[in-house]
C-alpha positions in Angstrom: 17.8 7.0 44.8 16.2 4.4 42.4 18.2 3.8 39.2 16.3 4.4 35.9 16.6 1.7 33.3 16.4 3.4 29.9 15.3 2.2 26.5 18.7 1.2 25.0 20.1 2.2 21.6 21.0 -1.3 20.3 22.3 0.0 17.0 23.8 3.4 15.9 20.7 4.2 13.9 18.0 3.1 16.4 15.7 5.9 17.5 12.8 3.9 18.9 11.9 0.2 19.5 9.3 -2.2 20.7 9.6 -3.7 24.2 8.7 -7.2 23.0 9.1 -9.2 26.3 10.2 -8.7 29.8 12.5 -11.4 31.1 12.2 -10.2 34.7 9.4 -9.1 37.0 9.0 -6.6 39.8 10.8 -7.9 42.9 13.5 -9.9 41.0 17.1 -9.3 42.0 19.4 -8.8 39.0 23.2 -8.4 38.5 25.2 -6.7 35.8 25.0 -8.9 32.7 21.6 -10.5 33.5 19.0 -10.4 30.7 16.2 -7.9 31.4 14.1 -7.8 28.2 13.8 -8.5 24.5 13.8 -5.4 22.4 12.7 -5.3 18.8 14.7 -2.8 16.7 13.9 -1.9 13.1 15.8 -4.9 11.9 16.0 -7.6 14.6 15.0 -8.8 18.1 17.8 -8.4 20.6 18.3 -9.2 24.3 18.9 -6.3 26.7 21.3 -6.8 29.6 21.5 -5.1 33.0 24.5 -2.9 33.6 23.8 -2.3 37.3 22.7 -4.5 40.1 19.7 -4.2 42.4 16.0 -5.2 42.6 13.5 -4.5 39.9 11.3 -2.0 41.7 8.8 -0.9 39.1 8.2 -1.7 35.4 7.0 1.4 33.6 6.6 0.1 30.0 4.4 -3.0 29.4 5.3 -5.9 27.1 4.4 -5.3 23.5 4.7 -1.5 23.7 5.7 0.0 20.3 7.5 3.2 19.4 9.4 3.5 22.7 12.0 6.2 22.2 15.6 5.6 23.0 16.5 6.8 26.5 12.9 6.6 27.7 12.7 5.2 31.3 11.2 1.7 31.0 11.8 0.5 34.6 13.4 1.4 38.0 16.1 -0.6 39.8 16.3 -0.3 43.6 19.7 -0.3 45.4 20.4 -1.8 48.8 18.2 -0.3 51.5 15.7 1.3 49.0 12.0 0.4 48.8 9.4 0.8 46.1 8.0 3.8 48.0 11.0 5.8 46.9 10.0 5.5 43.3 6.9 7.6 43.6 8.5 11.0 43.1 10.9 9.9 40.5 8.3 8.3 38.3 5.5 10.8 38.8 4.5 12.8 35.7 5.2 16.5 35.7 2.3 18.5 37.1 -0.1 20.2 34.7 0.5 24.0 34.3 -2.0 26.2 36.0 -4.9 27.5 34.1 -3.7 31.1 34.6 -0.4 30.3 33.0 -2.1 29.4 29.8 -3.6 32.9 29.6 -0.3 34.7 29.9 0.7 36.3 26.5 3.9 35.2 24.9 5.4 33.1 27.8 9.1 32.8 27.8 10.4 29.5 26.3 11.2 26.9 28.9 14.7 25.5 28.9 15.1 22.2 27.3 16.6 19.2 29.1 20.3 18.9 29.0 21.4 16.7 26.1 23.3 13.5 26.7 27.0 14.0 26.9 29.0 13.7 23.8 32.6 12.8 23.1 35.0 15.3 21.4 34.0 14.0 18.0 30.3 14.6 18.6 29.2 11.0 19.2 26.8 10.4 22.0 28.2 8.9 25.2 26.2 5.9 26.6 26.3 5.5 30.4 24.0 4.1 33.1 22.1 6.6 35.2 24.2 5.6 38.3 27.4 6.1 36.4 26.2 9.6 35.3 25.3 10.5 38.9 28.7 9.4 40.3 30.5 11.2 37.5 28.6 14.4 38.2 29.4 14.1 41.9 33.1 13.5 41.2 33.3 16.2 38.4 34.3 13.7 35.8 34.0 14.0 32.0 32.2 10.9 30.8 33.4 11.4 27.2 37.0 10.7 28.5 36.0 7.4 30.2 36.0 4.0 28.3 33.0 1.9 29.1 33.1 -1.8 29.9 29.4 -2.5 29.7 27.4 -3.8 26.7 28.1 -1.9 23.5 30.8 0.2 25.3 28.3 1.6 27.8 29.8 3.3 30.9 28.8 1.6 34.1 29.3 2.2 37.8 32.7 0.5 38.1 34.1 2.5 35.2 33.4 5.8 36.9 34.5 4.7 40.3 37.9 3.7 38.9 38.2 6.6 36.5 40.9 9.3 36.7 39.4 11.3 33.9 39.7 15.0 33.4 37.0 17.3 35.0 33.8 17.6 32.9 33.7 20.5 30.5 31.0 23.1 30.6 28.5 22.4 27.8 28.0 24.9 25.0 24.8 26.9 25.3 21.9 25.6 23.3 21.1 27.3 20.0 18.7 30.2 20.3 16.3 28.8 17.7 15.3 25.3 16.8 16.1 24.0 13.3 13.2 24.4 10.9 11.0 21.4 10.4 11.5 19.3 7.3 9.0 20.1 4.5 6.1 17.8 4.0 6.8 15.0 1.5 3.3 14.7 0.3 -0.3 14.8 1.5 -0.9 13.8 5.1 -2.1 10.4 6.0 -5.6 11.7 6.9 -5.8 13.5 3.6 -5.0 10.3 1.7 -7.4 8.2 3.8 -10.2 10.7 3.0 -9.7 10.2 -0.7 -10.7 6.6 -0.3 -13.9 7.1 1.7 -16.5 4.6 0.6 -13.9 2.2 -0.9 -13.0 -1.1 0.6 -9.4 -1.3 1.9 -7.3 -2.8 4.6 -5.1 -0.5 6.7 -1.7 -2.0 7.2 0.1 -0.8 10.3 3.8 0.1 9.7 6.3 -1.8 11.7 9.7 -0.5 12.7 11.4 -2.0 9.6 9.0 -0.5 7.1 9.3 2.9 8.8 13.1 2.8 8.6 13.1 1.7 5.0 10.7 4.5 4.1 12.8 7.1 5.9 16.2 6.0 4.7 15.3 5.5 1.0 13.4 8.8 1.0 16.5 10.5 2.4 18.6 8.7 -0.2 16.6 9.8 -3.2 16.4 13.4 -1.8 20.0 13.8 -0.7 22.2 11.5 -2.7 22.9 12.6 -6.3 22.4 9.4 -8.2 23.6 8.7 -11.7 23.2 5.4 -13.6 25.5 3.4 -15.8 24.2 0.4 -17.8 25.9 -2.6 -19.4 25.0 -5.9 -20.9 27.1 -8.9 -19.8 27.4 -12.2 -21.8 27.1 -15.1 -19.4 27.8 -18.1 -21.5 31.4 -18.6 -20.3 30.4 -18.1 -16.7 27.4 -20.6 -17.0 29.7 -23.2 -18.5 32.4 -22.7 -15.9 29.7 -22.8 -13.1 28.4 -26.1 -14.4 31.9 -27.6 -14.4 32.6 -26.4 -10.9 29.3 -27.6 -9.5 29.9 -31.0 -10.9 33.3 -31.2 -9.2 31.9 -29.8 -5.9 28.8 -31.9 -5.7 30.4 -34.5 -3.4 31.0 -31.6 -0.9 27.4 -30.5 -1.1 28.4 -27.2 -2.6 26.2 -25.6 -5.4 27.4 -22.2 -6.6 24.8 -19.7 -7.9 25.3 -17.0 -10.5 24.9 -14.5 -7.6 28.0 -16.0 -5.9 30.0 -15.2 -9.0 28.6 -11.7 -9.1 29.6 -11.1 -5.5 33.1 -12.3 -6.2 33.3 -10.2 -9.4 32.3 -7.0 -7.6 34.7 -7.7 -4.7 37.6 -8.1 -7.1 36.6 -5.0 -9.1 36.7 -2.9 -6.0 40.3 -3.9 -5.6 41.1 -3.3 -9.2 39.5 0.2 -9.0 40.3 1.2 -5.4 39.2 4.8 -5.7 35.7 3.5 -6.2 35.8 1.5 -3.0 34.6 4.4 -1.0 31.7 5.8 1.1 30.3 9.3 1.8 30.9 10.4 5.4 29.3 13.8 5.6 32.3 16.1 5.3 34.7 13.6 3.9 35.1 10.4 1.8 36.3 7.2 3.4 38.3 5.0 1.0 38.1 1.4 2.3 40.9 -1.1 1.9 38.9 -4.4 2.0 36.0 -5.3 -0.3 33.0 -5.4 2.1 30.1 -6.2 -0.2 26.4 -5.9 0.9 23.8 -8.1 -0.7 20.0 -7.2 -0.6 17.9 -10.1 0.9 14.1 -9.9 0.6 12.2 -10.9 3.7 8.6 -10.6 4.7 7.7 -7.0 5.1 11.1 -5.6 4.0 14.7 -6.4 3.3 18.1 -6.8 4.9 21.5 -6.0 3.3 23.9 -8.4 5.1 27.6 -7.6 4.5 30.2 -10.1 3.3 33.4 -8.7 4.7 36.8 -9.2 2.9 34.9 -10.8 0.0 37.9 -10.5 -2.3 39.9 -12.9 -0.1 37.2 -15.6 0.0 36.7 -18.5 -2.3 33.5 -18.9 -4.3 32.5 -21.8 -2.1 33.2 -19.8 1.1 31.2 -16.9 -0.2 28.3 -19.2 -1.2 28.2 -20.8 2.3 28.4 -17.4 4.1 25.7 -15.9 1.9 23.3 -18.8 2.5 23.9 -18.5 6.3 23.4 -14.7 6.3 20.3 -14.9 4.1 18.7 -17.6 6.3 19.3 -15.7 9.5 18.1 -12.4 7.8 14.8 -14.1 7.0 14.5 -15.1 10.7 15.5 -11.6 11.8 18.4 -13.1 13.7 21.2 -10.9 12.3 23.3 -8.8 14.7 23.7 -5.1 13.7 27.4 -5.5 12.8 26.3 -8.1 10.2 24.1 -5.7 8.2 25.9 -2.4 8.7 28.9 -1.1 6.8 30.2 -2.0 3.4 31.0 0.3 0.6 29.0 -1.4 -2.2 25.8 -3.3 -2.6 24.2 -5.8 -5.0 20.4 -6.1 -5.6 19.5 -9.1 -7.8 16.0 -9.4 -9.1 16.9 -11.6 -12.0 15.4 -14.6 -10.3 12.0 -12.8 -10.5 12.2 -12.4 -14.2 13.1 -8.7 -14.1 15.2 -7.8 -17.2 16.6 -4.5 -15.7 15.9 -1.9 -13.1 17.5 1.0 -11.2 18.3 0.4 -7.5 18.4 3.1 -4.8 21.7 3.6 -3.1 21.7 2.7 0.6 23.8 5.4 2.4 26.6 5.6 3.0 27.5 3.2 0.2 29.1 4.7 -2.9 27.3 2.5 -5.4 24.8 -0.4 -5.8 24.6 -2.8 -8.7 21.1 -3.8 -10.0 21.2 -7.2 -11.6 18.6 -8.4 -14.1 17.8 -11.9 -15.5 20.1 -13.7 -18.0 18.1 -14.2 -21.2 18.8 -15.5 -24.6 19.4 -12.7 -27.1 20.7 -12.3 -30.6 24.2 -10.9 -30.6 26.8 -9.8 -33.1 30.2 -11.6 -32.9 33.7 -10.2 -33.2 33.7 -10.9 -36.9 30.3 -9.6 -37.6 28.4 -12.9 -37.5 25.1 -13.2 -35.8 24.6 -15.6 -32.9 22.7 -16.3 -29.7 24.1 -15.6 -26.3 22.8 -15.5 -22.7 22.9 -11.8 -21.8 22.4 -10.2 -18.4 21.6 -6.5 -18.1 23.0 -4.6 -15.1 22.7 -1.0 -13.9 25.2 0.6 -11.6 23.6 3.4 -9.4 26.4 5.7 -8.3 26.7 8.5 -5.6 28.2 11.4 -7.6 29.7 12.9 -4.4 31.9 9.8 -4.1 32.4 8.5 -7.6 32.6 10.5 -10.8 31.3 9.3 -14.2 34.7 8.0 -15.6 35.5 6.3 -12.3 32.1 4.6 -12.2 32.6 3.4 -15.8 36.0 1.9 -14.9 34.4 0.0 -12.0 31.5 -1.3 -14.1 34.0 -2.3 -16.8 36.0 -4.3 -14.3 32.8 -6.1 -13.1 31.9 -6.9 -16.7 35.4 -8.2 -17.4 35.4 -10.4 -14.3 32.0 -12.0 -15.2 32.8 -12.5 -18.8 36.2 -14.1 -18.0 35.4 -16.1 -14.8 38.6 -18.1 -14.8 40.5 -14.8 -14.1 38.7 -14.5 -10.8 40.5 -17.6 -9.5 44.0 -16.2 -10.4 
């Protein structure tokens, strides 16, 4: 029987993608590990590998097709002895219901397709169609088998060599479907109608913009934000930065204020470890390392690449890594593991002349620091004298489910102390 090639989930949050380019054509022979296609996710373009071997019998989804749902068949692979004729029934659409059926009152609801198998912790199990078929024949529980394919996908050899426990009967589906989410505003058609007769350009949403809209709407609706604000005097840091850059010039290193902010936040998460945490639905995860995400603006959206173990890295190492991540983010070349995770984020709009702002938390992070511009301001010294200092305004947006007010204040105080006493960050 022909093997279905399904639209892959190339990241944990991917629900649909764009089939950007086919790297094979009908009639090509492929082996496990061969590249089949380029898939555009909401964040990047990634190559999709074959997990089975055979001949490409039929391509179902054309290049450039957008909004292809995960697990949608995109092609068929023929095994030894099979011909393209055997694909007909498998790829044929379901027949239309008879006219008389439409007239019957209150038809009984049709059973839904069986969901993809899940592991004991509720996570979806990824397996090739052939592996699923063999597992069903052998009575194996796919959730108990470790996959050796791309991203842990279970392939034919895994099932053939498995000695897993028999598959468990699936729990019956819920009698009623979950209610639809309430509308979040007027419909697209209603808004468009408001502007009849006015000149405008309709901009089609790409996957990234759809994901940003969905995630940030969810964040503001479900995450209980509160905000803490502080002013930070930067004169000592700017003088220290100038000295370091003079010494590092021969190595081609130039530290930015943002590099110091990343380091200060990473150390602060170690100094206030209870705030180095994320919300995980029914629990809080307290992280040991300081994995700090930094927002990077790109055309049409943004990335938040994560600098892992930032508290252990030198300022020059953080600077080099951030430049590399930001450059690849703008080219949309980051792998999912490079922009997922972290417990804390930084969004710096100071370079755009913004004095202060409130950033939206990116779940599951516990907090995000919004950084404004450093500007000259009159200040009052310790002895009451007036003076001029470079002051930067910051706002810490905090998830109240993870971090309470006093704990958030301690974290922000630690960040302020580190930036106002930059030498201490090298101790």
